[in-house]
N, C-alpha and C positions, 0 to 999 in steps of 0.2 A: 635352075629350078629353085623356086621360093615356095615354102610351105607355110601357110598362115595358120596358127593355132590360137584358140582362146585360152585364157587361164582356166583353172579348175580348182576344186577344193584344195585348201591348204592345210596340211597337218603339222608341218614343221614349226617348232617354237623358236628355233635359232635361225639367224640369217644364213644364206647359202646360195648356190647357183639356182637360177630360176627353174631349171628343169627338175631340181630336187625339191623345191618348195611346193610346186603344183603336183597333186597326188590323186586327182579324180580318175574316173574310168578311162578318159582319153589317154592320160599319161600312163595308166596301167597297161592299156593296149599297146602303147608305144614301147614300153619296157626299156627305158634308158639304160638301166644298170646291166642289162644282158645284151646290149647292142654290139659290144666289142669296140675296139679302138677305131676301126675304119668307119663303122656306122655312126659312132659318136662324132667323129671328125666331120662326116658329111652332114650330120644334124646341125652342128655348130655353124657350118657354112650356109645351110639352106633353110633353117627354121626361123621364123619370126613369131614370137609369142606376143600377143597383143594384151597388155596388162592395163587394168583399170587405174592403177596407181603410177606405174612406171613408163607407160607408153609401149613402144616396140622394143622387145628384148631378144637377145640371142640366148641360147640354152645355158651358157655359162656365166651370163651377167649376174653379179651378186645382188641379191635383194633381201629385204626383210619380209617376213610373213605379214600379211595384211588382210583385212576383210572390208572391202568397199565395192560398191557398184560403179560401173564406168559412167562418167559424166561425158556424154557424147560431145557436147558443145566445147568443153574444156580440152578434151583429148584429140579432137579431130585434127587440129593444126599440127601438133607435134608428131602424131602418128603419120599423117599424110607426108610431112617433110621427110621422115625417116624412111618410109616405104617407097616414096617416089625416087629416092636416091639409090635404091637397090636395082641393079640391072639383072634381069632374069628373062630367059626365053619363055618360061612357063611359070604361072602362079597357080598353086594348088590351094584352094580356099577351104579350110576345115572349120571356119569360124561359125558361131551361132549368128542369128540375124541381128542381135543387139551389137555384137562386135563388128559385123559387116557394115554397120551404119557409120563407123568412124573413118572408113577409107573405102573408096570404090576403086577396085583394080581395073586396069584396061580390059574390057570385055573380050577382045580378040585373043588375048593370051592368058586368060584366067579360066580355070575349071573349078566350079563349085562341086564339092562332094556332098551328095544327098544320099541318105541311107534309108532303106526300107526293109521290111520283112515280107515274106511271102506266105500267105495263108490260103490254102486250096488254090494255088496258082494266081492269086490276086495280090498285087502289091499293096502293103499297108504302111503308113507313116509310123515310125517309131521315134521316141524322143530320147530319153536318158541313155539307152543302150546304143543309140546311134553314135554317141561320143566314143564308146569303146571301139566300134568299127572304124571310125575316123583315125583313132590311134593305131589300130592294126594296119590300116592302109598306109599311114605315115611310116610305120616300121617296115612294111614291105618295100616302100620306095627307098628307104635309107639302106636297105640290105641288097637291093637290086644291083646287078652288074651294069645295067643300062640306066643312065640318068635321062629321064624323059625331057625332050625339048619341045614337044607339041602335044596337044590333047590326044591324038591317036596313039602315040607311044605310051602315054600315061594309061590309057584304057587297056592297051595290050599288056602292060605289066600287072595292073590290078586284076585283069581277067585270069591271070595264072592262079589266083587264090580265091577270087570272088566272082559270082555271077554279077555282071554289070552291063550297063548300056550308056553310050555316049550320045549326047544331044548337042548339036552345033550352036554356037553363038549366033544371035540374030543381029549382031553389031552393037546393040545397046545393052543386052544382058549377056552374062558370061556363058561359056560352055557349061554343061552340067553332066557330071558322071554319076548316074544312079547306081548305087551299090546295094546288093542284097546281103543283109547281115547273116552271119552263120549261126 
């Protein structure tokens, strides 16, 4: 399992592990400090944070705080090399569209997490708070006894806490797991 996360707001003034430098709602939903040792160990092995400045990071990679937008042309090659080298049965993509443009995961084993709200039974796209739900989904996966190895297992785990629906890859585009935010 490989979980791809975008960076988020940075509040730290001092260098530190990447997971503590990024502090936006996605990382609040993930709740690194409260994961416990086994959850943190799983996160270190399975999360790739895609950084505008540093490329592909693990949770504990030391970085300095920064503020810059990703340069897709400059970062595509180093990120592609780093992510292509990782062997994973399943890739869970929690990145925004901007960060998705620096690396295309193999469609057959990638599941993109898309978040919606439901208003009067109708799905509505949400933006900022979708990041929080992606963080909560990531936390759920890190704490799960089962490590998903295919899209169906992923959907089964996520459905224990969220209403969701899985859509199959067409061979060119990835699988999509639509999650309804709580």
